[in-house]
Backbone as JSON Lines, residues from 0, in Angstrom:
{"i":0,"aa":"M","n":[-4.18,30.77,-7.66],"ca":[-4.16,29.33,-7.5],"c":[-2.7,28.86,-7.42]}
{"i":1,"aa":"S","n":[-2.4,28.01,-6.46],"ca":[-1.04,27.54,-6.25],"c":[-0.7,26.43,-7.25]}
{"i":2,"aa":"S","n":[0.53,26.49,-7.76],"ca":[0.99,25.43,-8.64],"c":[1.83,24.42,-7.88]}
{"i":3,"aa":"Q","n":[1.87,24.56,-6.56],"ca":[2.63,23.62,-5.72],"c":[1.96,22.25,-5.75]}
{"i":4,"aa":"P","n":[2.75,21.2,-5.9],"ca":[2.15,19.86,-5.86],"c":[1.65,19.53,-4.46]}
{"i":5,"aa":"D","n":[0.66,18.69,-4.39],"ca":[0.15,18.22,-3.11],"c":[1.04,17.07,-2.66]}
{"i":6,"aa":"L","n":[1.89,17.33,-1.68],"ca":[2.86,16.34,-1.22],"c":[2.19,15.1,-0.62]}
{"i":7,"aa":"R","n":[0.93,15.24,-0.22],"ca":[0.22,14.07,0.34],"c":[-0.1,13.05,-0.74]}
{"i":8,"aa":"F","n":[-0.31,13.51,-1.97],"ca":[-0.77,12.62,-3.04],"c":[0.1,12.75,-4.29]}
{"i":9,"aa":"P","n":[1.33,12.29,-4.22],"ca":[2.25,12.48,-5.35],"c":[1.85,11.73,-6.62]}
{"i":10,"aa":"V","n":[1.02,10.71,-6.51],"ca":[0.53,10.01,-7.71],"c":[-0.96,10.24,-7.91]}
{"i":11,"aa":"G","n":[-1.5,11.23,-7.21],"ca":[-2.93,11.52,-7.28],"c":[-3.7,10.73,-6.22]}
{"i":12,"aa":"K","n":[-4.93,11.15,-6.0],"ca":[-5.79,10.47,-5.02],"c":[-6.33,9.17,-5.62]}
{"i":13,"aa":"F","n":[-6.62,8.22,-4.76],"ca":[-7.21,6.97,-5.21],"c":[-8.61,7.22,-5.74]}
{"i":14,"aa":"A","n":[-8.92,6.61,-6.86],"ca":[-10.26,6.67,-7.45],"c":[-10.78,5.24,-7.56]}
{"i":15,"aa":"R","n":[-11.86,4.97,-6.86],"ca":[-12.47,3.65,-6.91],"c":[-12.97,3.37,-8.34]}
{"i":16,"aa":"P","n":[-12.7,2.19,-8.86],"ca":[-13.19,1.88,-10.22],"c":[-14.71,1.96,-10.28]}
{"i":17,"aa":"K","n":[-15.21,2.47,-11.38],"ca":[-16.67,2.59,-11.56],"c":[-17.27,1.27,-12.05]}
{"i":18,"aa":"T","n":[-16.44,0.43,-12.65],"ca":[-16.89,-0.87,-13.15],"c":[-15.86,-1.92,-12.78]}
{"i":19,"aa":"A","n":[-16.2,-3.16,-13.05],"ca":[-15.24,-4.24,-12.82],"c":[-14.01,-4.0,-13.68]}
{"i":20,"aa":"L","n":[-12.88,-4.37,-13.15],"ca":[-11.64,-4.22,-13.91],"c":[-11.6,-5.22,-15.05]}
{"i":21,"aa":"T","n":[-10.93,-4.84,-16.11],"ca":[-10.72,-5.76,-17.22],"c":[-9.57,-6.7,-16.85]}
{"i":22,"aa":"P","n":[-9.45,-7.83,-17.54],"ca":[-8.3,-8.7,-17.27],"c":[-6.96,-7.97,-17.43]}
{"i":23,"aa":"A","n":[-6.86,-7.1,-18.43],"ca":[-5.61,-6.35,-18.63],"c":[-5.34,-5.4,-17.47]}
{"i":24,"aa":"E","n":[-6.39,-4.73,-16.97],"ca":[-6.22,-3.83,-15.83],"c":[-5.8,-4.61,-14.58]}
{"i":25,"aa":"R","n":[-6.43,-5.77,-14.36],"ca":[-6.05,-6.61,-13.22],"c":[-4.59,-7.03,-13.32]}
{"i":26,"aa":"N","n":[-4.21,-7.51,-14.5],"ca":[-2.83,-7.96,-14.67],"c":[-1.84,-6.83,-14.42]}
{"i":27,"aa":"A","n":[-2.15,-5.64,-14.9],"ca":[-1.26,-4.49,-14.68],"c":[-1.14,-4.17,-13.19]}
{"i":28,"aa":"L","n":[-2.25,-4.22,-12.47],"ca":[-2.22,-3.94,-11.03],"c":[-1.46,-5.04,-10.28]}
{"i":29,"aa":"I","n":[-1.68,-6.28,-10.66],"ca":[-0.95,-7.38,-10.01],"c":[0.54,-7.25,-10.29]}
{"i":30,"aa":"D","n":[0.89,-6.91,-11.52],"ca":[2.31,-6.68,-11.85],"c":[2.89,-5.55,-11.01]}
{"i":31,"aa":"S","n":[2.12,-4.5,-10.81],"ca":[2.57,-3.38,-10.0],"c":[2.79,-3.81,-8.55]}
{"i":32,"aa":"I","n":[1.86,-4.59,-8.01],"ca":[2.01,-5.1,-6.65],"c":[3.23,-6.02,-6.57]}
{"i":33,"aa":"A","n":[3.46,-6.82,-7.6],"ca":[4.62,-7.71,-7.62],"c":[5.93,-6.93,-7.62]}
{"i":34,"aa":"R","n":[5.96,-5.8,-8.31],"ca":[7.18,-4.98,-8.39],"c":[7.4,-4.11,-7.15]}
{"i":35,"aa":"S","n":[6.37,-3.89,-6.38],"ca":[6.47,-2.88,-5.31],"c":[7.52,-3.19,-4.24]}
{"i":36,"aa":"P","n":[7.75,-4.45,-3.83],"ca":[8.83,-4.64,-2.84],"c":[10.19,-4.16,-3.35]}
{"i":37,"aa":"A","n":[10.51,-4.47,-4.59],"ca":[11.78,-4.0,-5.17],"c":[11.79,-2.49,-5.29]}
{"i":38,"aa":"N","n":[10.65,-1.9,-5.65],"ca":[10.57,-0.44,-5.78],"c":[10.78,0.26,-4.44]}
{"i":39,"aa":"V","n":[10.19,-0.29,-3.38],"ca":[10.36,0.29,-2.05],"c":[11.82,0.15,-1.61]}
{"i":40,"aa":"R","n":[12.38,-1.04,-1.81],"ca":[13.77,-1.27,-1.42],"c":[14.69,-0.3,-2.15]}
{"i":41,"aa":"L","n":[14.46,-0.1,-3.43],"ca":[15.27,0.84,-4.21],"c":[15.08,2.28,-3.71]}
{"i":42,"aa":"A","n":[13.84,2.62,-3.36],"ca":[13.54,3.98,-2.89],"c":[14.31,4.33,-1.62]}
{"i":43,"aa":"V","n":[14.56,3.34,-0.76],"ca":[15.24,3.62,0.52],"c":[16.72,3.26,0.49]}
{"i":44,"aa":"K","n":[17.18,2.74,-0.62],"ca":[18.57,2.29,-0.72],"c":[19.54,3.43,-0.4]}
{"i":45,"aa":"G","n":[20.45,3.14,0.52],"ca":[21.5,4.09,0.85],"c":[21.11,5.23,1.76]}
{"i":46,"aa":"L","n":[19.87,5.26,2.22],"ca":[19.47,6.36,3.11],"c":[20.11,6.2,4.48]}
{"i":47,"aa":"T","n":[20.5,7.32,5.05],"ca":[21.09,7.33,6.39],"c":[19.96,7.29,7.43]}
{"i":48,"aa":"E","n":[20.35,7.07,8.68],"ca":[19.36,7.1,9.77],"c":[18.66,8.46,9.82]}
{"i":49,"aa":"K","n":[19.41,9.51,9.63],"ca":[18.8,10.86,9.64],"c":[17.79,10.99,8.51]}
{"i":50,"aa":"Q","n":[18.12,10.49,7.33],"ca":[17.2,10.57,6.2],"c":[15.97,9.71,6.44]}
{"i":51,"aa":"L","n":[16.16,8.52,7.02],"ca":[15.02,7.65,7.33],"c":[14.08,8.31,8.34]}
{"i":52,"aa":"N","n":[14.62,9.18,9.17],"ca":[13.81,9.85,10.18],"c":[13.3,11.22,9.73]}
{"i":53,"aa":"T","n":[13.4,11.48,8.43],"ca":[12.91,12.74,7.85],"c":[11.47,12.55,7.38]}
{"i":54,"aa":"P","n":[10.58,13.46,7.77],"ca":[9.21,13.38,7.25],"c":[9.19,13.64,5.75]}
{"i":55,"aa":"Y","n":[8.32,12.91,5.05],"ca":[8.23,13.1,3.6],"c":[7.54,14.42,3.24]}
{"i":56,"aa":"R","n":[6.87,15.01,4.21],"ca":[6.25,16.33,4.05],"c":[6.11,16.92,5.45]}
{"i":57,"aa":"P","n":[5.91,18.25,5.56],"ca":[5.68,18.82,6.89],"c":[4.5,18.13,7.58]}
{"i":58,"aa":"E","n":[4.71,17.74,8.82],"ca":[3.7,17.07,9.64],"c":[3.29,15.71,9.08]}
{"i":59,"aa":"G","n":[4.11,15.14,8.21],"ca":[3.85,13.81,7.67],"c":[4.69,12.77,8.38]}
{"i":60,"aa":"W","n":[4.49,11.53,7.99],"ca":[5.3,10.44,8.53],"c":[6.73,10.54,8.04]}
{"i":61,"aa":"T","n":[7.62,9.94,8.82],"ca":[9.0,9.83,8.37],"c":[9.08,8.72,7.32]}
{"i":62,"aa":"V","n":[10.2,8.69,6.6],"ca":[10.42,7.62,5.63],"c":[10.32,6.27,6.35]}
{"i":63,"aa":"R","n":[10.91,6.17,7.53],"ca":[10.85,4.93,8.32],"c":[9.4,4.52,8.59]}
{"i":64,"aa":"Q","n":[8.59,5.47,9.01],"ca":[7.18,5.17,9.29],"c":[6.44,4.75,8.03]}
{"i":65,"aa":"V","n":[6.76,5.35,6.9],"ca":[6.13,4.96,5.64],"c":[6.44,3.5,5.32]}
{"i":66,"aa":"V","n":[7.69,3.1,5.47],"ca":[8.06,1.7,5.18],"c":[7.33,0.75,6.13]}
{"i":67,"aa":"H","n":[7.32,1.07,7.41],"ca":[6.61,0.21,8.36],"c":[5.1,0.19,8.08]}
{"i":68,"aa":"H","n":[4.56,1.33,7.68],"ca":[3.14,1.38,7.33],"c":[2.83,0.47,6.14]}
{"i":69,"aa":"L","n":[3.68,0.48,5.14],"ca":[3.46,-0.41,3.99],"c":[3.41,-1.87,4.43]}
{"i":70,"aa":"A","n":[4.31,-2.25,5.32],"ca":[4.29,-3.64,5.81],"c":[2.98,-3.91,6.56]}
{"i":71,"aa":"D","n":[2.61,-3.02,7.47],"ca":[1.36,-3.19,8.23],"c":[0.15,-3.26,7.31]}
{"i":72,"aa":"S","n":[0.07,-2.32,6.4],"ca":[-1.09,-2.21,5.52],"c":[-1.21,-3.41,4.59]}
{"i":73,"aa":"H","n":[-0.1,-3.83,4.03],"ca":[-0.17,-4.91,3.05],"c":[-0.33,-6.28,3.7]}
{"i":74,"aa":"M","n":[0.09,-6.41,4.97],"ca":[-0.27,-7.62,5.72],"c":[-1.78,-7.68,5.88]}
{"i":75,"aa":"N","n":[-2.38,-6.54,6.22],"ca":[-3.83,-6.47,6.36],"c":[-4.52,-6.74,5.03]}
{"i":76,"aa":"A","n":[-3.98,-6.19,3.96],"ca":[-4.57,-6.39,2.63],"c":[-4.57,-7.87,2.26]}
{"i":77,"aa":"Y","n":[-3.46,-8.53,2.46],"ca":[-3.35,-9.95,2.15],"c":[-4.4,-10.75,2.92]}
{"i":78,"aa":"C","n":[-4.53,-10.46,4.2],"ca":[-5.55,-11.15,5.02],"c":[-6.96,-10.82,4.54]}
{"i":79,"aa":"R","n":[-7.19,-9.6,4.13],"ca":[-8.52,-9.22,3.63],"c":[-8.86,-9.97,2.36]}
{"i":80,"aa":"F","n":[-7.89,-10.15,1.48],"ca":[-8.13,-10.95,0.27],"c":[-8.43,-12.39,0.64]}
{"i":81,"aa":"K","n":[-7.69,-12.95,1.57],"ca":[-7.93,-14.33,1.98],"c":[-9.33,-14.47,2.58]}
{"i":82,"aa":"L","n":[-9.73,-13.51,3.41],"ca":[-11.08,-13.54,3.97],"c":[-12.12,-13.43,2.86]}
{"i":83,"aa":"G","n":[-11.88,-12.53,1.92],"ca":[-12.83,-12.33,0.82],"c":[-12.99,-13.56,-0.06]}
{"i":84,"aa":"L","n":[-11.95,-14.36,-0.15],"ca":[-12.0,-15.57,-0.97],"c":[-12.58,-16.77,-0.24]}
{"i":85,"aa":"T","n":[-12.6,-16.71,1.08],"ca":[-13.01,-17.9,1.84],"c":[-14.28,-17.72,2.65]}
{"i":86,"aa":"E","n":[-14.81,-16.5,2.72],"ca":[-16.03,-16.24,3.48],"c":[-16.98,-15.4,2.62]}
{"i":87,"aa":"D","n":[-18.25,-15.46,2.95],"ca":[-19.25,-14.68,2.22],"c":[-19.37,-13.29,2.85]}
{"i":88,"aa":"V","n":[-18.94,-12.3,2.12],"ca":[-18.97,-10.88,2.51],"c":[-18.5,-10.7,3.96]}
{"i":89,"aa":"P","n":[-17.26,-11.09,4.22],"ca":[-16.75,-10.93,5.59],"c":[-16.58,-9.46,5.96]}
{"i":90,"aa":"T","n":[-16.77,-9.19,7.23],"ca":[-16.51,-7.84,7.73],"c":[-15.03,-7.77,8.1]}
{"i":91,"aa":"V","n":[-14.36,-6.79,7.54],"ca":[-12.95,-6.59,7.86],"c":[-12.82,-5.43,8.83]}
{"i":92,"aa":"K","n":[-11.87,-5.54,9.71],"ca":[-11.69,-4.54,10.75],"c":[-10.75,-3.43,10.29]}
{"i":93,"aa":"P","n":[-11.23,-2.2,10.33],"ca":[-10.32,-1.08,10.09],"c":[-9.36,-0.97,11.28]}
{"i":94,"aa":"Y","n":[-8.27,-0.25,11.08],"ca":[-7.35,0.01,12.17],"c":[-6.86,1.44,12.06]}
{"i":95,"aa":"N","n":[-6.39,1.97,13.15],"ca":[-5.96,3.36,13.19],"c":[-4.5,3.43,12.72]}
{"i":96,"aa":"E","n":[-4.32,3.65,11.44],"ca":[-2.99,3.68,10.83],"c":[-2.08,4.71,11.49]}
{"i":97,"aa":"A","n":[-2.62,5.88,11.8],"ca":[-1.81,6.94,12.4],"c":[-1.27,6.51,13.76]}
{"i":98,"aa":"K","n":[-2.12,5.86,14.56],"ca":[-1.66,5.4,15.88],"c":[-0.66,4.25,15.74]}
{"i":99,"aa":"W","n":[-0.89,3.36,14.76],"ca":[0.08,2.28,14.53],"c":[1.45,2.88,14.2]}
{"i":100,"aa":"A","n":[1.47,3.93,13.38],"ca":[2.73,4.55,12.97],"c":[3.45,5.21,14.13]}
{"i":101,"aa":"E","n":[2.73,5.54,15.2],"ca":[3.33,6.17,16.37],"c":[3.83,5.17,17.4]}
{"i":102,"aa":"L","n":[3.51,3.89,17.24],"ca":[4.03,2.89,18.17],"c":[5.54,2.75,17.98]}
{"i":103,"aa":"I","n":[6.22,2.22,18.98],"ca":[7.68,2.16,18.99],"c":[8.24,1.48,17.74]}
{"i":104,"aa":"D","n":[7.59,0.4,17.28],"ca":[8.12,-0.3,16.1],"c":[7.94,0.54,14.84]}
{"i":105,"aa":"G","n":[6.9,1.34,14.77],"ca":[6.69,2.2,13.61],"c":[7.62,3.39,13.58]}
{"i":106,"aa":"K","n":[7.99,3.89,14.75],"ca":[8.83,5.07,14.82],"c":[10.32,4.77,14.85]}
{"i":107,"aa":"N","n":[10.69,3.61,15.42],"ca":[12.11,3.4,15.71],"c":[12.73,2.12,15.18]}
{"i":108,"aa":"A","n":[11.95,1.15,14.77],"ca":[12.53,-0.13,14.35],"c":[13.33,0.03,13.06]}
{"i":109,"aa":"P","n":[14.39,-0.75,12.91],"ca":[15.09,-0.76,11.63],"c":[14.12,-1.18,10.52]}
{"i":110,"aa":"I","n":[14.33,-0.67,9.32],"ca":[13.39,-0.94,8.23],"c":[13.59,-2.31,7.6]}
{"i":111,"aa":"D","n":[14.72,-2.96,7.84],"ca":[14.98,-4.25,7.19],"c":[13.89,-5.28,7.48]}
{"i":112,"aa":"G","n":[13.39,-5.3,8.71],"ca":[12.32,-6.24,9.05],"c":[11.07,-6.0,8.23]}
{"i":113,"aa":"S","n":[10.7,-4.74,8.08],"ca":[9.5,-4.43,7.29],"c":[9.73,-4.66,5.81]}
{"i":114,"aa":"L","n":[10.94,-4.39,5.32],"ca":[11.22,-4.69,3.92],"c":[11.08,-6.19,3.67]}
{"i":115,"aa":"G","n":[11.55,-7.01,4.61],"ca":[11.39,-8.46,4.5],"c":[9.92,-8.89,4.55]}
{"i":116,"aa":"V","n":[9.15,-8.25,5.44],"ca":[7.72,-8.54,5.52],"c":[7.05,-8.22,4.18]}
{"i":117,"aa":"I","n":[7.35,-7.05,3.64],"ca":[6.76,-6.64,2.37],"c":[7.09,-7.66,1.28]}
{"i":118,"aa":"E","n":[8.35,-8.08,1.22],"ca":[8.76,-9.06,0.21],"c":[8.03,-10.39,0.4]}
{"i":119,"aa":"G","n":[7.97,-10.87,1.62],"ca":[7.31,-12.15,1.88],"c":[5.82,-12.12,1.64]}
{"i":120,"aa":"V","n":[5.17,-11.09,2.16],"ca":[3.72,-10.96,1.97],"c":[3.39,-10.81,0.48]}
{"i":121,"aa":"H","n":[4.14,-10.0,-0.21],"ca":[3.86,-9.79,-1.63],"c":[4.08,-11.06,-2.45]}
{"i":122,"aa":"A","n":[5.08,-11.84,-2.09],"ca":[5.32,-13.09,-2.84],"c":[4.09,-14.0,-2.74]}
{"i":123,"aa":"R","n":[3.55,-14.15,-1.55],"ca":[2.37,-15.0,-1.37],"c":[1.12,-14.35,-1.95]}
{"i":124,"aa":"W","n":[0.96,-13.07,-1.75],"ca":[-0.21,-12.33,-2.22],"c":[-0.29,-12.38,-3.74]}
{"i":125,"aa":"V","n":[0.82,-12.14,-4.41],"ca":[0.83,-12.15,-5.87],"c":[0.53,-13.55,-6.4]}
{"i":126,"aa":"M","n":[1.05,-14.57,-5.74],"ca":[0.74,-15.95,-6.14],"c":[-0.78,-16.17,-6.08]}
{"i":127,"aa":"M","n":[-1.39,-15.73,-5.0],"ca":[-2.83,-15.87,-4.82],"c":[-3.59,-15.05,-5.88]}
{"i":128,"aa":"L","n":[-3.17,-13.8,-6.08],"ca":[-3.85,-12.94,-7.05],"c":[-3.8,-13.52,-8.45]}
{"i":129,"aa":"R","n":[-2.67,-14.08,-8.83],"ca":[-2.52,-14.64,-10.18],"c":[-3.35,-15.91,-10.37]}
{"i":130,"aa":"D","n":[-3.73,-16.54,-9.28],"ca":[-4.53,-17.77,-9.35],"c":[-6.03,-17.5,-9.3]}
{"i":131,"aa":"M","n":[-6.42,-16.27,-8.98],"ca":[-7.84,-15.94,-8.85],"c":[-8.53,-15.94,-10.21]}
{"i":132,"aa":"E","n":[-9.76,-16.38,-10.2],"ca":[-10.62,-16.36,-11.38],"c":[-11.34,-15.0,-11.46]}
{"i":133,"aa":"P","n":[-11.8,-14.6,-12.64],"ca":[-12.52,-13.32,-12.75],"c":[-13.67,-13.2,-11.73]}
{"i":134,"aa":"A","n":[-14.4,-14.26,-11.5],"ca":[-15.52,-14.21,-10.54],"c":[-15.03,-13.93,-9.13]}
{"i":135,"aa":"D","n":[-13.83,-14.37,-8.8],"ca":[-13.28,-14.13,-7.46],"c":[-13.13,-12.64,-7.19]}
{"i":136,"aa":"F","n":[-12.78,-11.88,-8.21],"ca":[-12.58,-10.44,-8.03],"c":[-13.89,-9.7,-7.82]}
{"i":137,"aa":"R","n":[-15.01,-10.35,-8.1],"ca":[-16.32,-9.74,-7.87],"c":[-16.83,-9.99,-6.46]}
{"i":138,"aa":"R","n":[-16.13,-10.83,-5.7],"ca":[-16.53,-11.09,-4.31],"c":[-16.38,-9.8,-3.5]}
{"i":139,"aa":"N","n":[-17.24,-9.63,-2.52],"ca":[-17.26,-8.4,-1.73],"c":[-16.81,-8.61,-0.3]}
{"i":140,"aa":"L","n":[-16.35,-7.51,0.27],"ca":[-16.03,-7.41,1.69],"c":[-16.98,-6.39,2.3]}
{"i":141,"aa":"N","n":[-17.22,-6.52,3.57],"ca":[-17.92,-5.46,4.3],"c":[-16.84,-4.68,5.03]}
{"i":142,"aa":"H","n":[-16.59,-3.47,4.56],"ca":[-15.59,-2.61,5.19],"c":[-16.32,-1.4,5.74]}
{"i":143,"aa":"P","n":[-16.34,-1.23,7.06],"ca":[-17.11,-0.15,7.67],"c":[-16.76,1.26,7.18]}
{"i":144,"aa":"E","n":[-15.59,1.45,6.6],"ca":[-15.19,2.78,6.15],"c":[-15.54,3.06,4.68]}
{"i":145,"aa":"W","n":[-16.1,2.08,3.98],"ca":[-16.49,2.27,2.58],"c":[-18.0,2.46,2.52]}
{"i":146,"aa":"D","n":[-18.46,3.33,1.64],"ca":[-19.9,3.6,1.55],"c":[-20.69,2.39,1.05]}
{"i":147,"aa":"T","n":[-20.11,1.6,0.17],"ca":[-20.73,0.36,-0.28],"c":[-19.67,-0.73,-0.21]}
{"i":148,"aa":"P","n":[-20.07,-1.97,-0.02],"ca":[-19.07,-3.03,0.12],"c":[-18.12,-3.08,-1.08]}
{"i":149,"aa":"P","n":[-16.82,-3.02,-0.81],"ca":[-15.87,-3.09,-1.91],"c":[-15.71,-4.52,-2.44]}
{"i":150,"aa":"S","n":[-15.52,-4.61,-3.73],"ca":[-15.2,-5.91,-4.32],"c":[-13.69,-6.12,-4.21]}
{"i":151,"aa":"L","n":[-13.26,-7.33,-4.47],"ca":[-11.82,-7.57,-4.5],"c":[-11.18,-6.83,-5.68]}
{"i":152,"aa":"D","n":[-11.93,-6.54,-6.73],"ca":[-11.43,-5.65,-7.78],"c":[-11.12,-4.27,-7.2]}
{"i":153,"aa":"D","n":[-12.05,-3.74,-6.4],"ca":[-11.85,-2.43,-5.76],"c":[-10.61,-2.45,-4.88]}
{"i":154,"aa":"M","n":[-10.47,-3.52,-4.12],"ca":[-9.33,-3.64,-3.22],"c":[-8.02,-3.77,-4.0]}
{"i":155,"aa":"L","n":[-8.04,-4.52,-5.1],"ca":[-6.86,-4.64,-5.94],"c":[-6.44,-3.27,-6.47]}
{"i":156,"aa":"A","n":[-7.41,-2.51,-6.95],"ca":[-7.12,-1.17,-7.46],"c":[-6.55,-0.29,-6.35]}
{"i":157,"aa":"M","n":[-7.15,-0.35,-5.17],"ca":[-6.68,0.49,-4.08],"c":[-5.26,0.14,-3.66]}
{"i":158,"aa":"Y","n":[-4.97,-1.15,-3.5],"ca":[-3.63,-1.51,-3.03],"c":[-2.58,-1.36,-4.13]}
{"i":159,"aa":"G","n":[-2.97,-1.49,-5.39],"ca":[-2.05,-1.18,-6.47],"c":[-1.65,0.29,-6.41]}
{"i":160,"aa":"W","n":[-2.64,1.15,-6.17],"ca":[-2.39,2.58,-6.01],"c":[-1.57,2.83,-4.74]}
{"i":161,"aa":"H","n":[-1.92,2.16,-3.65],"ca":[-1.32,2.39,-2.34],"c":[0.19,2.2,-2.36]}
{"i":162,"aa":"A","n":[0.65,1.13,-3.0],"ca":[2.08,0.86,-3.05],"c":[2.81,1.97,-3.81]}
{"i":163,"aa":"Q","n":[2.23,2.41,-4.92],"ca":[2.84,3.49,-5.7],"c":[2.81,4.81,-4.93]}
{"i":164,"aa":"H","n":[1.7,5.06,-4.26],"ca":[1.49,6.28,-3.49],"c":[2.59,6.47,-2.44]}
{"i":165,"aa":"H","n":[2.83,5.44,-1.63],"ca":[3.81,5.59,-0.56],"c":[5.25,5.51,-1.07]}
{"i":166,"aa":"T","n":[5.49,4.72,-2.09],"ca":[6.83,4.71,-2.67],"c":[7.16,6.09,-3.22]}
{"i":167,"aa":"A","n":[6.18,6.73,-3.84],"ca":[6.39,8.09,-4.36],"c":[6.63,9.1,-3.25]}
{"i":168,"aa":"H","n":[6.06,8.88,-2.06],"ca":[6.38,9.79,-0.95],"c":[7.89,9.81,-0.73]}
{"i":169,"aa":"I","n":[8.5,8.62,-0.79],"ca":[9.93,8.52,-0.54],"c":[10.74,9.06,-1.73]}
{"i":170,"aa":"T","n":[10.39,8.64,-2.92],"ca":[11.18,9.06,-4.1],"c":[11.05,10.56,-4.35]}
{"i":171,"aa":"E","n":[9.89,11.12,-4.12],"ca":[9.72,12.56,-4.31],"c":[10.49,13.35,-3.25]}
{"i":172,"aa":"L","n":[10.52,12.85,-2.01],"ca":[11.33,13.49,-0.97],"c":[12.8,13.46,-1.38]}
{"i":173,"aa":"R","n":[13.27,12.33,-1.87],"ca":[14.67,12.22,-2.3],"c":[14.98,13.23,-3.4]}
{"i":174,"aa":"K","n":[14.06,13.39,-4.34],"ca":[14.27,14.38,-5.41],"c":[14.35,15.79,-4.83]}
{"i":175,"aa":"R","n":[13.39,16.13,-3.96],"ca":[13.35,17.48,-3.4],"c":[14.61,17.78,-2.58]}
{"i":176,"aa":"E","n":[15.09,16.76,-1.87],"ca":[16.26,16.96,-0.98],"c":[17.59,16.72,-1.69]}
{"i":177,"aa":"G","n":[17.54,16.2,-2.92],"ca":[18.77,15.93,-3.64],"c":[19.56,14.74,-3.07]}
{"i":178,"aa":"W","n":[18.83,13.77,-2.54],"ca":[19.48,12.59,-1.96],"c":[19.75,11.59,-3.05]}
């Protein structure tokens, strides 16, 4: 059995909550989402163009693509929360993340724009999350890729994990490379 870490999941795989989150769990996840723009910015601080174009693992996305993916994904997350709060079990559209990452802006754009997007989206998203009532987190979305409709609690847990997951791709690469 290999003791090599799985570079795809440096913080472990996402586990959907089995029950509704407690207020303390929600607050911890919201705090994590609130901190994530600064954590991502710190993770990429001082990286050269060559380092930004380095895959975080063999056949994985580059650091640049990871940053752009976080912006894309969290813009979608913010919109999904807004839909979940304003419509009854809205259907949200999945998107092909891998193909988005291969578009010119995902592969070649400077990361400053996406860092700004992450900061702006998170500022509004966290404001909204902190204003939600416990019943709001029980609202559901229809997501074609989930076996059962996820609640906003489920989505909060997933995106709290997601920000840590991709930030760790960058920080773990930096550790391995001695950057």
